[in-house]
C-alpha positions as CSV (number, residue, x, y, z in Angstrom):
1,X,-8.4,8.8,19.1
2,X,-10.9,7.5,21.7
3,X,-14.4,9.0,21.6
4,X,-13.7,10.8,25.0
5,X,-10.0,10.8,25.5
6,X,-8.8,10.2,29.1
7,X,-5.6,11.1,30.9
8,X,-2.4,9.8,29.5
9,X,-4.1,9.1,26.1
10,X,-1.4,10.8,24.1
11,X,2.1,9.4,23.8
12,X,4.8,11.6,25.6
13,X,6.8,12.0,22.4
14,X,3.9,12.8,20.1
15,X,5.1,16.3,19.4
16,X,8.4,15.0,18.1
17,X,6.8,13.3,15.1
18,X,9.2,11.2,13.1
19,X,12.1,12.4,15.3
20,X,10.8,10.4,18.3
21,X,13.5,7.7,17.7
22,X,16.1,10.2,18.8
23,X,15.0,9.4,22.3
24,X,16.9,6.1,22.0
25,X,20.1,7.7,20.8
26,X,21.7,8.2,24.3
27,X,21.0,4.6,25.3
28,X,22.2,3.1,22.0
29,X,25.4,5.2,21.9
30,X,26.2,4.6,25.6
31,X,25.7,0.9,25.6
32,X,27.3,0.3,22.2
33,X,30.3,2.4,23.2
34,X,30.7,0.5,26.5
35,X,30.6,-2.9,24.8
36,X,32.4,-2.3,21.5
37,X,35.0,0.4,22.5
38,X,35.6,0.1,26.2
39,X,35.5,-3.7,26.1
40,X,32.6,-4.2,28.4
41,X,31.3,-7.7,28.8
42,X,27.5,-7.0,29.3
43,X,26.2,-8.5,26.1
44,X,22.6,-8.3,27.3
45,X,22.6,-4.5,27.2
46,X,24.3,-4.4,23.8
47,X,21.6,-6.7,22.3
48,X,18.7,-4.5,23.2
49,X,19.1,-2.6,19.8
50,X,19.1,-5.8,17.7
51,X,16.1,-7.0,19.6
52,X,14.2,-3.7,18.7
53,X,15.2,-4.0,15.1
54,X,14.1,-7.6,14.9
55,X,10.7,-6.8,16.4
56,X,10.2,-4.1,13.7
57,X,11.2,-6.4,10.9
58,X,9.0,-9.2,12.4
59,X,6.0,-6.9,12.4
60,X,6.6,-5.7,8.9
61,X,6.7,-9.3,7.6
62,X,3.3,-9.8,9.1
63,X,2.0,-6.6,7.6
64,X,3.2,-7.5,4.1
65,X,1.9,-11.1,4.4
66,X,-1.5,-10.1,5.7
67,X,-2.1,-7.4,3.0
68,X,-1.0,-9.7,0.2
69,X,-3.2,-12.5,1.4
70,X,-6.3,-10.4,2.0
71,X,-5.9,-8.8,-1.5
72,X,-5.9,-12.3,-3.0
73,X,-9.0,-13.2,-0.9
74,X,-8.4,-16.8,0.0
75,X,-9.2,-17.5,3.6
76,X,-10.2,-13.8,4.2
77,X,-12.4,-13.3,7.3
78,X,-14.0,-9.9,7.0
79,X,-15.0,-8.3,3.7
80,X,-15.5,-4.7,5.0
81,X,-13.1,-2.1,3.5
82,X,-10.1,-0.4,5.0
83,X,-9.7,3.3,4.3
84,X,-7.2,6.1,4.7
85,X,-8.4,7.1,8.2
86,X,-7.4,3.7,9.6
87,X,-4.0,3.9,7.9
88,X,-3.4,7.3,9.5
89,X,-4.6,6.1,12.9
90,X,-2.2,3.1,12.8
91,X,0.8,4.8,11.3
92,X,2.6,5.0,14.7
93,X,2.6,1.3,15.4
94,X,6.2,1.5,16.4
95,X,5.4,3.6,19.5
96,X,5.0,0.5,21.6
97,X,8.4,-0.8,20.5
98,X,9.9,2.5,21.4
99,X,8.3,2.4,24.8
100,X,9.5,-1.1,25.4
101,X,13.0,-0.2,24.3
102,X,13.2,2.8,26.7
103,X,12.1,0.6,29.6
104,X,14.4,-2.3,28.6
105,X,17.4,0.1,28.6
106,X,16.3,1.5,31.9
107,X,16.2,-2.0,33.4
108,X,19.7,-3.0,32.1
109,X,21.0,0.3,33.3
110,X,19.6,0.4,36.9
111,X,18.8,-3.3,37.7
112,X,22.0,-5.2,38.6
113,X,20.2,-8.5,38.1
114,X,19.3,-7.5,34.5
115,X,23.0,-7.2,33.6
116,X,25.3,-10.0,32.3
117,X,22.5,-12.3,31.5
118,X,23.5,-15.7,30.1
119,X,22.4,-16.7,26.6
120,X,20.2,-19.6,27.8
121,X,18.7,-21.0,31.0
122,X,16.1,-23.7,30.6
123,X,14.4,-23.1,34.0
124,X,14.0,-19.4,33.2
125,X,12.3,-20.2,29.8
126,X,9.9,-22.6,31.5
127,X,9.2,-20.1,34.2
128,X,8.4,-17.3,31.7
129,X,5.9,-19.4,29.8
130,X,4.2,-20.8,32.9
131,X,3.8,-17.3,34.2
132,X,2.3,-16.2,30.9
133,X,-0.1,-19.1,30.7
134,X,-1.2,-18.6,34.3
135,X,-1.4,-15.0,35.8
136,X,-0.8,-13.1,32.5
137,X,-3.6,-14.7,30.5
138,X,-6.0,-14.6,33.5
139,X,-5.3,-10.9,34.4
140,X,-5.5,-9.8,30.8
141,X,-8.9,-11.4,30.4
142,X,-10.4,-9.4,33.2
143,X,-8.4,-6.2,32.3
144,X,-9.8,-6.5,28.8
145,X,-13.4,-7.0,30.1
146,X,-12.8,-3.9,32.3
147,X,-11.7,-1.9,29.4
148,X,-15.0,-2.6,27.7
149,X,-16.9,-0.9,30.6
150,X,-18.4,2.3,29.1
151,X,-16.2,4.6,31.2
152,X,-12.9,3.1,30.2
153,X,-14.0,2.1,26.7
154,X,-15.0,5.6,25.7
155,X,-11.7,7.0,27.1
156,X,-9.2,4.4,26.0
157,X,-10.2,1.1,24.3
158,X,-12.5,2.6,21.7
159,X,-9.4,3.8,19.9
160,X,-8.3,0.2,19.2
161,X,-11.8,-0.8,18.2
162,X,-12.1,1.9,15.6
163,X,-10.6,-0.7,13.3
164,X,-13.3,-3.1,12.5
165,X,-11.2,-4.8,9.8
166,X,-8.0,-5.6,11.6
167,X,-4.5,-5.6,10.3
168,X,-1.4,-7.0,12.2
169,X,-0.4,-3.5,13.4
170,X,-3.9,-3.0,14.8
171,X,-2.8,-5.2,17.7
172,X,-0.6,-2.4,19.1
173,X,-2.7,0.6,18.4
174,X,-3.8,1.8,21.9
175,X,-3.5,5.0,24.0
176,X,-0.4,5.4,26.0
177,X,-2.0,4.6,29.4
178,X,-3.4,1.3,28.0
179,X,0.0,0.3,26.7
180,X,1.5,0.9,30.1
181,X,-1.0,-1.5,31.7
182,X,-0.2,-4.1,29.0
183,X,3.5,-3.7,29.6
184,X,3.1,-4.3,33.4
185,X,1.3,-7.6,32.6
186,X,3.9,-8.8,30.0
187,X,6.7,-7.7,32.3
188,X,5.7,-10.4,34.8
189,X,7.3,-13.3,32.8
190,X,10.4,-11.3,32.1
191,X,11.1,-9.5,35.4
192,X,10.3,-12.5,37.7
193,X,13.2,-14.6,36.2
194,X,15.4,-11.6,36.4
195,X,14.7,-11.1,40.1
196,X,15.1,-14.9,40.8
197,X,18.3,-15.1,38.8
198,X,17.0,-17.5,36.2
199,X,16.6,-15.0,33.3
200,X,18.5,-15.4,30.0
201,X,18.8,-13.5,26.8
202,X,17.1,-16.3,24.8
203,X,14.1,-16.4,27.3
204,X,13.3,-12.7,26.9
205,X,13.9,-12.7,23.1
206,X,11.7,-15.8,22.5
207,X,9.0,-14.5,24.8
208,X,8.8,-11.1,23.1
209,X,8.8,-12.8,19.7
210,X,6.0,-15.1,20.9
211,X,3.9,-12.0,22.0
212,X,4.5,-10.3,18.7
213,X,3.8,-13.4,16.7
214,X,0.5,-14.1,18.4
215,X,-0.6,-10.4,18.4
216,X,0.1,-10.1,14.7
217,X,-1.4,-13.4,13.8
218,X,-4.6,-12.7,15.8
219,X,-5.2,-9.4,14.0
220,X,-4.4,-10.5,10.4
221,X,-7.6,-10.7,8.3
222,X,-7.1,-14.2,7.0
223,X,-7.4,-17.6,8.6
224,X,-4.2,-19.6,8.6
225,X,-4.5,-22.2,11.4
226,X,-5.2,-25.6,9.7
227,X,-8.2,-27.6,11.0
228,X,-6.2,-30.8,11.3
229,X,-4.3,-29.3,14.3
230,X,-7.5,-29.2,16.3
231,X,-8.5,-32.6,15.1
232,X,-5.2,-34.2,16.1
233,X,-5.2,-32.4,19.5
234,X,-8.7,-31.1,20.4
235,X,-7.6,-29.3,23.7
236,X,-5.6,-27.0,21.5
237,X,-8.7,-24.9,20.9
238,X,-8.5,-23.7,24.5
239,X,-4.8,-23.0,24.3
240,X,-4.3,-21.1,21.1
241,X,-6.7,-18.6,19.4
242,X,-7.1,-18.1,15.7
243,X,-7.4,-14.9,13.6
244,X,-11.1,-15.6,13.1
245,X,-11.6,-16.0,16.9
246,X,-10.2,-12.6,17.6
247,X,-11.8,-11.0,14.5
248,X,-15.2,-11.7,16.1
249,X,-14.2,-9.6,19.1
250,X,-13.7,-6.6,16.7
251,X,-17.1,-7.1,15.0
252,X,-19.2,-8.2,18.1
253,X,-17.3,-6.3,20.8
254,X,-18.7,-8.2,23.8
255,X,-17.3,-11.7,23.1
256,X,-13.9,-13.4,22.8
257,X,-11.9,-11.3,25.3
258,X,-9.0,-13.7,25.8
259,X,-5.4,-12.7,25.0
260,X,-3.9,-15.7,23.2
261,X,-5.6,-18.6,25.0
262,X,-9.4,-18.9,24.7
263,X,-9.7,-21.0,27.8
264,X,-11.1,-18.1,29.9
265,X,-13.8,-17.2,27.3
266,X,-15.0,-20.8,27.4
267,X,-14.8,-20.9,31.2
268,X,-16.8,-17.7,31.8
269,X,-19.2,-18.1,28.8
270,X,-18.0,-15.2,26.7
271,X,-17.1,-17.2,23.6
272,X,-19.0,-16.0,20.6
273,X,-21.5,-18.6,19.3
274,X,-20.4,-18.2,15.7
275,X,-16.7,-18.8,16.5
276,X,-16.5,-22.3,15.0
277,X,-18.7,-21.5,12.0
278,X,-16.6,-18.4,11.1
279,X,-13.4,-20.4,11.5
280,X,-14.5,-23.1,9.1
281,X,-16.1,-20.7,6.6
282,X,-12.8,-18.7,6.4
283,X,-10.7,-21.8,5.8
284,X,-13.0,-22.8,2.9
285,X,-13.0,-19.4,1.3
286,X,-11.5,-19.3,-2.2
287,X,-9.4,-16.7,-3.9
288,X,-11.3,-13.7,-5.3
289,X,-12.2,-13.6,-9.0
290,X,-12.1,-10.0,-10.2
291,X,-14.4,-8.5,-12.9
292,X,-11.8,-5.9,-13.8
293,X,-8.0,-6.1,-13.5
294,X,-5.6,-3.2,-13.8
295,X,-2.1,-4.4,-14.8
296,X,0.7,-2.1,-13.6
297,X,4.4,-2.5,-12.8
298,X,7.1,-1.1,-10.5
299,X,8.4,2.4,-11.3
300,X,11.5,3.6,-9.3
301,X,13.6,1.3,-7.2
302,X,11.9,2.7,-4.0
303,X,8.5,1.9,-5.4
304,X,8.7,-1.6,-4.0
305,X,8.0,0.0,-0.6
306,X,5.2,2.0,-2.0
307,X,3.2,-1.1,-2.9
308,X,0.2,-1.7,-0.6
309,X,2.0,-4.6,1.1
310,X,5.1,-2.5,1.6
311,X,5.1,0.3,4.1
312,X,1.4,1.0,4.8
313,X,1.7,4.7,5.6
314,X,4.2,5.2,2.7
315,X,1.8,3.6,0.3
316,X,-1.0,5.8,1.7
317,X,0.7,8.9,0.3
318,X,1.9,9.9,-3.1
319,X,5.2,8.3,-3.9
320,X,8.2,10.4,-3.2
321,X,11.9,10.0,-2.4
322,X,12.5,9.6,1.4
323,X,15.9,10.0,3.0
324,X,15.4,7.0,5.3
325,X,14.9,4.7,2.3
326,X,18.6,5.0,1.7
327,X,19.1,3.0,4.9
328,X,17.4,0.1,3.1
329,X,19.6,0.1,0.0
330,X,20.8,-3.5,0.6
331,X,17.1,-4.6,0.5
332,X,16.4,-2.4,-2.5
333,X,19.3,-3.8,-4.5
334,X,18.2,-7.4,-3.6
335,X,14.6,-6.7,-4.8
336,X,15.9,-5.2,-8.0
337,X,18.1,-8.2,-8.6
338,X,15.1,-10.5,-7.9
339,X,13.1,-8.9,-10.6
340,X,15.6,-10.0,-13.2
341,X,14.8,-13.7,-12.4
342,X,11.3,-13.7,-11.0
343,X,8.6,-13.7,-13.7
344,X,5.3,-14.1,-11.9
345,X,2.6,-11.4,-11.8
346,X,1.3,-10.7,-8.3
347,X,-1.9,-9.2,-6.8
348,X,-1.3,-5.8,-5.3
349,X,-4.8,-4.7,-4.0
350,X,-8.5,-5.3,-4.3
351,X,-11.4,-2.8,-4.5
352,X,-15.1,-2.8,-5.0
353,X,-17.3,-0.4,-7.0
354,X,-21.0,-1.2,-6.5
355,X,-21.1,-4.9,-7.6
356,X,-17.9,-4.7,-9.6
357,X,-14.9,-6.5,-8.1
358,X,-11.6,-4.9,-9.0
359,X,-8.0,-6.0,-8.5
360,X,-4.6,-4.5,-9.3
361,X,-1.9,-6.8,-10.5
362,X,1.7,-5.9,-10.9
363,X,4.5,-7.0,-13.3
364,X,7.7,-7.4,-11.3
365,X,9.7,-5.1,-13.6
366,X,10.9,-1.6,-13.0
367,X,10.4,1.3,-15.4
368,X,14.1,1.2,-16.6
369,X,13.7,-2.4,-17.7
370,X,11.0,-1.5,-20.2
371,X,13.5,0.8,-22.0
372,X,15.9,-2.1,-22.5
373,X,15.0,-3.8,-25.9
374,X,16.4,-7.1,-24.8
375,X,13.9,-7.2,-21.9
376,X,10.9,-6.8,-24.2
377,X,10.4,-10.5,-24.8
378,X,10.4,-11.3,-21.1
379,X,8.1,-8.4,-20.3
380,X,5.7,-9.3,-23.1
381,X,5.6,-12.9,-21.9
382,X,4.6,-11.8,-18.4
383,X,1.9,-9.5,-19.7
384,X,0.7,-12.3,-22.0
385,X,0.6,-14.8,-19.1
386,X,-1.4,-12.3,-17.0
387,X,-4.0,-11.8,-19.8
388,X,-4.3,-15.6,-20.3
389,X,-4.6,-16.1,-16.5
390,X,-7.3,-13.3,-16.4
391,X,-9.1,-15.0,-19.3
392,X,-9.0,-18.4,-17.5
393,X,-10.4,-16.9,-14.3
394,X,-13.2,-15.2,-16.1
395,X,-12.0,-11.6,-15.7
396,X,-14.1,-9.4,-18.0
397,X,-11.7,-6.4,-18.5
398,X,-8.0,-6.1,-18.2
399,X,-6.6,-2.6,-18.5
400,X,-3.0,-2.0,-19.3
401,X,-1.3,0.6,-17.1
402,X,2.0,2.5,-17.4
403,X,4.4,0.9,-19.9
404,X,2.5,-2.3,-20.2
405,X,0.8,-0.7,-23.1
406,X,3.7,1.1,-24.7
407,X,3.7,1.1,-28.5
408,X,7.3,-0.1,-28.7
409,X,6.6,-3.0,-26.3
410,X,3.3,-4.4,-27.7
411,X,1.6,-1.8,-29.9
412,X,-0.8,-0.7,-27.1
413,X,-1.7,-4.3,-26.4
414,X,-2.8,-5.1,-29.9
415,X,-0.3,-8.0,-30.3
416,X,-2.2,-10.0,-27.6
417,X,-5.6,-9.6,-29.3
418,X,-4.1,-10.6,-32.6
419,X,-2.4,-13.6,-31.1
420,X,-5.5,-14.8,-29.2
421,X,-8.6,-13.8,-31.2
422,X,-10.9,-15.9,-29.0
423,X,-10.0,-14.1,-25.8
424,X,-13.1,-13.5,-23.7
425,X,-11.2,-11.0,-21.5
426,X,-11.2,-7.6,-23.2
427,X,-8.0,-5.6,-23.3
428,X,-8.2,-1.9,-22.7
429,X,-5.4,0.7,-23.0
430,X,-7.6,3.5,-21.8
431,X,-6.3,6.0,-24.3
432,X,-9.7,7.4,-25.1
433,X,-10.3,8.5,-21.5
434,X,-6.8,9.9,-21.2
435,X,-7.6,12.1,-24.3
436,X,-10.8,13.3,-22.7
437,X,-9.1,14.1,-19.4
438,X,-6.3,16.1,-21.1
439,X,-8.8,18.1,-23.3
440,X,-10.9,18.9,-20.3
441,X,-7.8,20.0,-18.3
442,X,-7.0,22.8,-20.7
443,X,-8.0,26.2,-19.3
444,X,-11.2,27.7,-20.8
445,X,-10.5,30.4,-23.3
446,X,-7.3,28.9,-24.6
447,X,-7.0,29.6,-28.3
448,X,-3.5,28.2,-29.0
449,X,-1.0,26.0,-27.2
450,X,2.3,24.1,-27.7
451,X,2.5,20.3,-28.1
452,X,5.9,18.9,-27.4
453,X,7.7,15.8,-26.0
454,X,7.5,12.4,-27.6
455,X,4.5,11.8,-29.8
456,X,2.0,9.1,-28.8
457,X,-1.4,7.7,-29.6
458,X,-2.9,10.1,-27.0
459,X,-1.0,13.1,-28.2
460,X,-2.1,12.6,-31.8
461,X,-5.7,12.2,-30.8
462,X,-5.6,15.3,-28.5
463,X,-4.1,17.4,-31.3
464,X,-6.8,16.3,-33.8
465,X,-9.7,17.0,-31.5
466,X,-8.3,20.4,-30.4
467,X,-7.7,21.5,-34.1
468,X,-11.3,20.4,-34.8
469,X,-12.5,22.8,-32.0
470,X,-10.6,25.6,-33.6
471,X,-7.7,25.7,-31.2
472,X,-4.3,26.2,-32.8
473,X,-1.8,23.4,-31.9
474,X,1.8,24.3,-32.5
475,X,4.8,21.9,-32.4
476,X,8.4,23.1,-32.5
477,X,9.7,20.1,-34.5
478,X,9.2,19.7,-38.2
479,X,9.2,15.9,-38.0
480,X,6.5,15.9,-35.4
481,X,4.5,18.3,-37.5
482,X,4.6,16.0,-40.5
483,X,3.7,13.0,-38.4
484,X,0.7,14.8,-36.9
485,X,-0.4,16.1,-40.2
486,X,-0.3,12.6,-41.7
487,X,-2.3,11.2,-38.8
488,X,-5.1,13.7,-39.5
489,X,-5.6,12.2,-42.9
490,X,-8.0,14.2,-45.1
491,X,-9.4,16.2,-42.2
492,X,-9.3,19.9,-43.0
493,X,-8.5,20.8,-39.4
494,X,-4.9,20.7,-40.3
495,X,-5.2,24.4,-40.9
496,X,-5.0,24.8,-37.1
497,X,-1.9,22.6,-36.9
498,X,1.3,24.8,-36.9
499,X,5.0,24.2,-37.1
500,X,6.5,26.9,-34.9
501,X,9.9,27.2,-33.2
502,X,8.3,29.7,-30.9
503,X,8.1,28.5,-27.2
504,X,6.3,31.5,-25.8
505,X,2.9,29.8,-25.4
506,X,1.1,29.9,-22.0
507,X,-0.1,26.3,-22.2
508,X,2.1,23.3,-23.1
509,X,0.8,19.8,-23.8
510,X,3.8,17.6,-23.0
511,X,4.6,13.9,-23.7
512,X,7.5,11.8,-22.5
513,X,11.1,12.9,-22.9
514,X,10.4,16.6,-22.3
515,X,14.0,17.9,-21.9
516,X,15.4,20.4,-19.5
517,X,16.5,22.6,-22.4
518,X,12.9,22.9,-23.7
519,X,11.5,23.7,-20.3
520,X,14.1,26.5,-19.9
521,X,12.6,28.1,-23.1
522,X,9.1,28.4,-21.4
523,X,7.9,31.8,-20.1
524,X,7.4,32.3,-16.5
525,X,3.9,31.0,-15.4
526,X,3.7,28.5,-18.3
527,X,1.3,25.6,-17.6
528,X,2.6,22.1,-18.4
529,X,-0.2,19.5,-19.0
530,X,1.2,16.0,-19.3
531,X,-0.4,13.6,-21.8
532,X,1.8,10.7,-20.8
533,X,1.7,7.9,-18.1
534,X,4.7,9.5,-16.3
535,X,5.0,13.1,-15.1
536,X,7.7,15.2,-16.6
537,X,10.7,16.0,-14.4
538,X,10.2,19.5,-13.1
539,X,13.1,22.0,-13.8
540,X,11.1,25.3,-13.5
541,X,9.9,26.5,-10.2
542,X,8.2,29.5,-11.8
543,X,5.9,27.3,-13.9
544,X,2.9,25.1,-13.1
545,X,2.9,21.4,-13.6
546,X,-0.4,19.5,-13.8
547,X,-0.5,15.8,-12.8
548,X,-0.7,13.1,-15.3
549,X,-4.3,12.4,-16.7
550,X,-6.3,11.4,-13.7
551,X,-9.7,11.9,-12.0
552,X,-11.2,11.9,-8.5
553,X,-12.8,8.6,-7.5
554,X,-16.3,8.5,-6.2
555,X,-17.0,7.6,-2.5
556,X,-18.7,4.3,-3.7
557,X,-15.3,3.0,-4.7
558,X,-14.3,1.0,-1.6
559,X,-11.2,-0.3,0.1
560,X,-9.0,2.5,-1.2
561,X,-6.2,2.9,1.3
562,X,-3.1,3.5,-0.9
563,X,-2.1,6.0,-3.5
564,X,-1.6,5.2,-7.2
565,X,2.1,6.1,-7.6
566,X,2.5,9.9,-7.5
567,X,-1.2,10.7,-7.5
568,X,-3.0,12.1,-4.5
569,X,-5.4,10.1,-2.3
570,X,-8.5,8.7,-4.0
571,X,-7.2,9.9,-7.4
572,X,-6.9,7.4,-10.1
573,X,-5.2,7.5,-13.5
574,X,-7.4,7.7,-16.6
575,X,-6.0,4.5,-17.9
576,X,-7.1,2.6,-14.7
577,X,-10.5,4.3,-14.7
578,X,-11.1,3.4,-18.3
579,X,-11.1,-0.3,-17.5
580,X,-13.6,0.2,-14.6
581,X,-15.9,2.2,-16.9
582,X,-15.7,-0.5,-19.6
583,X,-16.7,-3.0,-16.9
584,X,-19.5,-0.9,-15.5
585,X,-21.0,-0.2,-19.0
586,X,-20.6,-3.8,-20.1
587,X,-18.7,-2.8,-23.3
588,X,-17.6,-6.0,-24.8
589,X,-14.9,-4.5,-27.0
590,X,-11.1,-4.3,-27.0
591,X,-9.6,-0.8,-26.8
592,X,-6.1,-1.2,-28.0
593,X,-3.8,-0.8,-31.0
594,X,-4.0,2.4,-33.1
595,X,-7.8,2.6,-33.0
596,X,-9.3,5.1,-30.6
597,X,-12.5,4.3,-28.7
598,X,-15.3,6.9,-28.7
599,X,-13.8,9.7,-26.6
600,X,-17.2,11.5,-25.9
601,X,-18.9,8.3,-25.0
602,X,-16.3,7.2,-22.5
603,X,-16.1,10.7,-21.0
604,X,-19.9,10.9,-20.5
605,X,-20.0,7.4,-18.9
606,X,-17.1,8.2,-16.6
607,X,-18.8,11.4,-15.3
608,X,-22.1,9.5,-14.9
609,X,-20.5,6.9,-12.7
610,X,-19.3,9.6,-10.3
611,X,-15.7,10.2,-11.3
612,X,-14.9,13.9,-11.3
613,X,-12.3,16.1,-12.9
614,X,-9.6,17.1,-10.5
615,X,-9.9,20.5,-8.7
616,X,-7.0,22.9,-9.1
617,X,-5.7,21.9,-5.6
618,X,-5.2,18.3,-6.8
619,X,-4.4,19.1,-10.4
620,X,-1.1,20.7,-9.6
621,X,1.6,18.1,-9.2
622,X,3.8,18.8,-6.1
623,X,5.9,15.7,-6.5
624,X,9.6,15.7,-7.5
């Protein structure tokens, strides 16, 4: 929102929320019916919908590319962070496409000269681009300078400039009135050929694609225009801008006003003095080297869209099943098929915590693939390559997330340490912090509880520590009881370990594979506290389900603009935090295999660095 919103700031359909696209339904149905059913011959009106869809796909390609490249760091322009407030502000980037679509449908409905357009006319294409290079670029330059006058800036344009670090979609984040003024400008090269009878479908499509391409390119936060282009053809610097050129406008505000052609900035002396320097510096910038890497993987088929370079607003909220994702099932199936053959780990996001540089890498495998034994070798090879790559790059800590540390896959990462004893990168499974988080999630005053679900390293350690505290831990299965008792060794705390088929405990500690039948045996109001990487499927509305072991991140953790799977905003899993704490403390040890790191030591260090236990409002898991 602008600092002092003016008239026509809000979009007319703002109150409709996600149902705003219904506004297009009458136009789409009418023109599609006329062309497909009634045998109409106006192809130009029928192609408005494909043009809209193409523009949305085109924009999404730029969003994904920009986020991936800025996470890697090579050629990045601005280092400042992006946070959730920017994602929320820019979530309605399709408003301008919706506005354009309504106006296009209006033109093809009421303008006779806009009907029955040919596919191509060379004179119309030339006219459109001459009109853009002439009046459109000139008028935009002065309109843009006018929008930076205090009166208009505070009421309109300040909304756009709230994003210091730009993303491709930042280019279209403006108040409604401002977008109307832009549409009038960009309509000149489209309506003039229509009124002169030289318009064509190709001319309008190519021109709109050109506008979207240049808008997105200019607002992506990495430099991609090679220097040799300006060396071969020096006048090009006055004809085409670069991402670093426009980035300076968002950091300096009073320079580099041009639309796509910097000519007028050079002509009127508003070119920023550091334009050439920033351009060359950005081109030379190398890929980031992280201090700590968190290695995760895909979860559900839809999780591909939840990645940071997927759908930005979707990624900025806890992962959940959305009905509209079913419309993308062909893409979802293609990405799933791709993971069977693609074996390269990729960078998902970057963060900074004080002086510590953090990155998240992902294995291109879904959760279901980790349960297929014949996939173990391929998955282990990818994890091993990621560890060796991290070691080569000088990464200090690599923490294994989700099933990348599963016992049946690689014995909590121990196989890699055994295979490469000279590794400088330390492998962390984070189990010690997970144990600490689970123990500190148990309500005060609890004297007995039930432990069920599949046993794990974390479950065994939790049970032992609770028994030492005098809390009775019961398990309904004789086999689990014997395994836990054996893991206690000679510790006399086994007196507090019970085998009981009774399910009437108020607090349950649950691991993976908690069945629906077991949950049905719980009393109303039972509290389920997960000890596993994945939350249990909820079958009881009358019970409370805590989230998986996690903590609230401190404000000093920067560039957090996406959620970690099902966790709330700025909440991180214990396994991920453990790697960060190891890096902050400079602990030069591996935490993997059957051995448990010092639970009290890691808990104290985690709290000292600002991570906090979750409040009840965040502890309750509302997903599923």
